[in-house]
N, C-alpha and C positions, 0 to 999 in steps of 0.2 A: 155517466158517472154516478157512483153510488153516493147517496146522501142519508143522513140520519134524521128520523122523525122524532121529535122531543115530546115526551109526555108532560102535559101541563101540571099534573099533580106531583110528579116526582122529579121533574127536570131532567129525566134521562130517557133514553130510547134505544131502539135497535135500528139497524140499517133498513131503509125503505126501498122497496123494489117496484113501486108503482101503486096500483089500486090495492088497498088493504082488504083482505077477506073479512067477512063478518064474524067468523068464529074467533079470529085473532083479536078483533076488537072486543068481543065479549070477555076473552081471557085477560086483557089489559084492564078492562073495567073492574073485573073481580080482584085483580092484584092491587088496583088502587084502593078499593074499599078495604081490603085486608090490611094494607099498609096504614091506612087511616085508623083502623080499629086498634092495631098494635101501638100506634103512637098515642092514641087516647088512653089505652090501657096502661101504657108505661107512665104517662103523665099522672094518671090517677094513682098508680102504684107508688110513684116517687113521693107523693105527698105523705105517705105513711112509712117510708124507709129512710135509713141514714143517708147522709150526703155521700156523693161519689168518692170523696177522700177519706171515708171512715175507716174503722179498724179492719174490716174485711178486705177492703181494697189494699191497705198497707200490708196485711199479712200475705195476700196473694202476690204482691209485688216482691216481698222478701223471698218467697218461695221461688218465684220466677228467677230472681237474681241468683239464688243458690243453684238452680238448675243450669243457668247460663255459666256460672263459675265452674261448676262441675264439668260441663262439656268442654270449656276452655282448658281446664286442668288436664283432662284426658288427652286433648290435642297436644298440649305442651309436653305431657308425659311421653307421648309417642315420638315427638320430635326430639326432645332432649330430656330423657328420664333423669331425675335427681340423683339416683344411686349411681348413674354412669358419670355424672358431672362431679359429684362430691362424695368422697369416701372418707369418713372420719373415724379414727380409732383412739382410744385412750387406755391408760392403765397405770400401773405403778408397783411398788413393792415396799415392804417393811422388813428390815433385817436386824439381827442382833448378833454381835461378835464379841468374843472373849479372847484376850491375848495374855500369855504368860511367857516371858522371854528373858534371856541373859544376853546383854550387849557387850560384855567384856569390861564394863565399868561397874555395873551393879549386877549382882548374881540373879536377881529376880525383879522384874517389873510386871505389874498386873494392870491391864487396861480393859475397860468396858466401852464398847462403841455401838450404840444403837443408831440407826439411820432410816430415812424414808425418802423415796423418790416418786415423783408423779410425772407422767409424760403424756403428750398428745401429738397425734399425727393427722394431717389433713392432706388428701390427694385430690386435686381438682382437674377436671377435664381429662380423665384417664391418664393421669400422671404427668400432664403438661406442666402443672405447678404442684409443688409439694412443700409443706411447712411442717417442721418438727420442733418441739420444745420439751426439755426435760429439766425439772427443778429438783434439787437435792437439799436435804437438811440432815446434818450429822452432829452428834454429840459425842465427845471424847472425855472419858473420866479415868484418870490415873488413881491408883491406890495412893493414899497419903504418903509422901516421901519418895514415890517412884517417878514423879513427874520430871520431864526433860526441860520443858519451858514453863508450862502452867498446869495446875492439877486438873482443871476442867476447861473445856472449850467448846463453844458452839460454832459450827461452820454452816452458814446459810441462814435462811433459805436463799439459794442462788441457782442460776441456770448454768449447768455444766455443758449443756448443748441447747442451742436455739439457732435454727438456720432456715433459709428459704432456698429452694432449688427450682430452676426452670429448665425444661427441655425445649430448647429454642426451636427445633424443627416442628414439634407438636404444637407449641403455643402459637406460633405464627403461621402454621400450616405451610411451612416452607418445603417440607419433604415428607417422604413416607418412611416407615420403619425399614424398608428394604433399600433405601438410598445409601450410597457409600459414605456420606458425611453425616455424622451425628454429633450433637454438642449439648452438654448440660453445664449449667453454671450454678454453683452453690455458694451462698453468701451467709456468713454468720459464724457463731462459735460451734466448732465441730472437731472431731478427731482427724488428724492428718498423718498419713503414712506414706513414705517413699520406699520403693523396693520392698524388702521383707521387714522393714522397720529397724534395721540395725543402726543407721545414722539418724533417722528422723521418725519418731512415732510419738506425737504430742497432740493434746487438745490445744487449739488456738483460735483466735478470731481471724478468719481468713476468707479470701475469695479463691475458690477452686474452679478452674475451667477444665472440664473433662470432655475431650473431643475424640472422635474416632473416624478415621478415613481409611476405608477398606479394611486392611488387616493391621493397621497401626493405630495405637491409642496414645494420645498425647495429654499429659496432665500438667497444667500450669498453676503456680501457687504465688499468691501475695498474702502474707500472713503476719500476725503480731502475737507474741506470747501473751498469755493471761497475766495480768499485772501481779496478782497475789500468789502466783505459782512459785514454788521453790526454785532457786537458781542453781545452775551447775557449779557455780563458784560458791563455795561454802564459807567464804570470808564474811565476817560479821556484818560489815556495812551493806552487803548486797545479797546476803543469804536468803532473806525472807521475801524477796520480790524479784521479778524479772521483766525487763522491758527490751525485747528483741524483735527485730524485723526479719522475716524469712522470705526469701525469693527462690523459686526453683522451677525446673521443668524436667519432666520424665517422659521418655519414649519407650513404649512397650509393644512388642510384636506378638500378635495373637493368632497367626495363621497355623502354627504348628499345633497338632492335636494334643500332645502330651507335655509340651514345654512352653513356658511363657518367659522369654528373655527380656531384659530391661536394661536401660542406662539412664542416668540422671545426673543433673548438676544442681547444687543447692548452695545458697549463700545465707549467712547469719550476720546481721549487723547489730552490735550491742549498743543499746542506748540506756542501760540501767544506771540510775543515779545512786550515789552513796548516801546512806542514812545511818549516822551523820557523815558529813563530808570529811575526807582525809586528804590533806595537801601532799603528804609524803608518799602516797601509794596510788597507782592507777589500776583499775580493775577491768578495763575493757578487754573483751575477747571477741575478735572478728574473724570468722572462719568460713571457708568454703569446702565443699565436699563433691568429689567426682566418684560416682559409684556405678557398678555393673553387676549383674547376676542373673539368676534364673530360678524358677520354681516349677514343679510339675511332677511327673511320674516316670520312673525309669522302666518298670514293668508293672504288671497288675499288682495293685496294693502295696507297691514300694514307692513312696513319695519322697521327694527331696526338696531342699532349698539351699541356695548358695548366694552369697553377696560379698563383694570386696569393695573397700572404700579407701580413697586417698584424700587426705585432708591438708589444706594449706591455709594461709592467712597470717594474722599477727596477734600476739598475745602480750599481756602486761607481765613483766618480770617482778620477782620479789623485791620489795623496797625500791621500786623504780617508778617515777612519774614523768620522766622526760621523754622516753622513747618506748617503742614496742619492738618485740623480737619476732622473726619469721617463724611460722609453723610448718613443719613437714612431718606428717604422721600418717598412719595407715591402720587398717583393721579388716578383719574378715570373719565370716561365719559359714559353716557347712553343717548340714543336718540331714538325717535320714529317718524315716518312720515306716515300719513294716506292719501291715494289718493282716490278720489271718482269718480266713473264712471257715472257722470251726466254732463249735460251742464254746461259750464263755467270752467270745470276741476278744481274744488277746491282741496286744500290740506292743511292739518294742521300738525304741528310738535311740539314736546316738547323735551327738553334736559336738563340734569343736569351735570355740570362740577365741578370737585373738584381738588384742588392742595394744598398740605399741606404747612404750614408756620412754621417759627421759631420765637419764642418770643424774641430772642436776636437780631434779625435783625431789628433795629429801623429806619434805613434810606433807606435800599434797600433790596428787596427779592432775587435779582439775582447777585448783584455786590459784589466784594471783599471789596472795600472801602465803609465803612458805613454798612457792612454786618454782618456776624456771629461774635459773641464775641469769642476771642481766647480761646482755651482750653475747648470748649463745643461742643456738638453734633449739627451738622447742619441738621435741619429737614425741610428746605425750598426746595420745589420741583422746579427744574430748568430743563426744557425740551427743545427740539429743534423742536417741532411740531407746529401745527397751528389749531386754532379754531376761529369761528366768535364769538367775545365777545362784540359786539356792536361797532358802528362806531364813536360815540361821546366820550364814555369813553375809549373803546379799551384797557382794562387792559391786562397785561401778565398773563398767568395762573400760579400764584404762590401766596400762602397764600390767596386763594379765594374759595368761593362757588359761582357758577353762575347758575341761573335758567333762561331758555329761553323758550318762547312760540311764535309760529309764524303761519301765515296763508297767503295764496295767491290764486288768482283766475283770470280767463280771462273773463271779463264780456261781451266783444263785439266779441266773437269768430264767430258769424254768419255774421259779416261784413268782407269782404275780406281784406280790408286794415288794419283792427284791429284784425285779426285772432291771431296774435302773440303778443298782448298787454296784459301784466300781471301787476296786482296790488298786493302788499303784505305788510305785517308788521311783525316785530319781537319786542318782549318786553323782557327786561332783568331785573333781580334782583341780586344785588351783596351784599355779606357779607364776612368779613374776617374769616379765620380759627383761627388766633391768633390776638385778638383785639389790643394788644400793638404793634404788628409787622407792618412793612411797606408793602405797595403794590407798584406796578410799577409806580403809579402816585405819584410823589413827593409832590404834593399839598395836598394830604391826610395827614394832619399834626396833627390829633387828635388821642388820644388813645381810639378809639371807634370801635366797630365791624361793624356797619351798614354803608356800602359804598354808597348805593343809588340805583336808578333804572333808566332805559332808555327805550324810545320808538323809534323805527325806522320805516320809511315808504319808500317804493321803488316802482318805475315804470320801467319795462323793456319792450321795444317795438322794435320789429324787423320790420322795415318799409318795407324792401325789402330783397331779398336773400343775398345782400351784404352790407346792411346798417342797423345799429342798434343804438338805443339811450337808455340811462339809466339816471335815477335821483334817488338819495337816500338822505333822510334827517333824522337826528337823534337828539334827545334832551335828555341830561343827567341831572338828578335831584340829586345833591349831598346829602349824608346822614350825619350822625353825625361824620363820619370820616374826614369831611372837615370843616375847620373854615369858608371858603368862601362858602356861600350857594347859590351863583348865578348859574343859570342854564347854561349849555353849549350846543351849537348846532354845528352840522357839516353838511354841505350841499355840495354835489358834483354832477355834471352833465357832460355828455360827449357823443360824437357821434363817431362811428367807421365805417369806410369804408373798407371792405375786398375785395381783388382781387386775 
C-alpha cells in the first residue's frame, strides 16, 4: 500500500515507495531552505509595505470583479441577448391644421388646431409580450364669433391608445409558430374594427381575443366606449358623452388566396346617463348587428370590399319614457379600387353606400328626441362605423344612398423632391332612402329625396421622411332637400413633423 512521507518543515510530502534515494533527499533539503528564505524575506518585506487590505489590494479586487462581471455578461448575452428579449421604440409628431368652412348656419368659420402626440412601444421576448401607449395633446381655437361651443379648448394630455398584448403560445411556450392554434389577447384602450368597419370602427377600452385555428380566425370582443367620446344620439342631455358596452364575435376564413370572407355578431348595451336628467324622455338605444362580407382582389390590381349588415334591438321614441320600440334596419357598402402599373401610379375607385331610414323620423335619423314616433317600428340604421362621405357635407350613414367615384395620381414622381406628391379627387352623390325622413344635417328641412352632390380635391405631399403636408378642399351643392341652395365649402390644410 502506498503511503505519504511528511516533510517536517512544510508539513507536506510525496508518496513514499520504500528507501528514499540520496539525491531526492538533497532536493528536499534545498527546497526547505528556499521556502524558509522566502518566508523570512516576505516577513522582512511586510514590515515596510502596506497592510494586505490596502488600496492596491482593493483596486485589484475591483478589477477582478469587473472581469468576472464582464465574463458573466458575455455568457448571459449568448444565452439571452438583451436586444432579442426587449425591443423598445418611441416617437411622436407635431402638427398644425387650419380650417375654413361653411356649415349651412354660418357662411365662414375659421379654426386653428395645433396638436402633439408621443408614443412608445416595447416588445418583449420576441413579441410574446407587447406594450403600446400614445398620448395626445390638442388645442382648438375658433375665430371670435365662429365658435360652436367655446372659442378655445384644450383636449388632453390624454392617452388615446394604451394597451398590453400577450401571445399566449409564445409567452408560455405552449406551441410553435407552425402549430394550428394561435392566440393573442390585447387589453386596454385601442381601435376596434369589425368587418370592413361599416358597423363598428371605434376606439374603446376593450379586451380583444384574437385566435387562429388552421384557416379560421376568431375575434372576440368585450369593450366599453370612452366616456368623453361624442354620442351617436345628438340630444342635448347625452350628446357630449357615451357609456356603452360592446360585445361581439367575428369569424374570418383565410384559406383563400385572394379573398377573406367574414361574418360577425355584435351587441351594443346603452348605459349613458342624462345630464341633466329628464323624466319625460328616455334616450336608451340598445342594438345588435349581424354582418357578413368579404375583401380581397378580383384580378391583379383590382381590389374590392363588400359588407352587408342587419340591425335589430330597441330604441327610445320621441317624447316617450315608458317603453321602447323594436329596431329593424339594414345597410351595406360595396367598393372597388383599380391600381395601374404605369408611370405616375394612377388609381381609380368607386363605392356605393346605403343605410336605411324611417319615415317617422322627421327631425333626426339617430337621436331619440325628434326621432322615431312612439309605437312604430324603427327602421333607421344607426351604426358605430366610419366611411368617407365627403368633407363638406359629411353626412352620417343613416337614411342615405351615397355614390362615390375617385381618382389619384403622382404626376412628378421622376423628380426626387416630388416623388411622393399625390393629386386626387372624390365626387359624391347623395339621395335619401325615405324622402320625408330626416338626415343628419338639420338644415335639410324639405320633404324631398335629392340631397345634393359634392366634389372634393386633395394634395398629399411627403416633403421629407419626417415632414408631410396636406390640403383638401370640398364643395357641396345642396339639392331639393334644402331650402337654402347656397353652396358650402370646406378647406383645411396642415403640416406634420414626425420624430
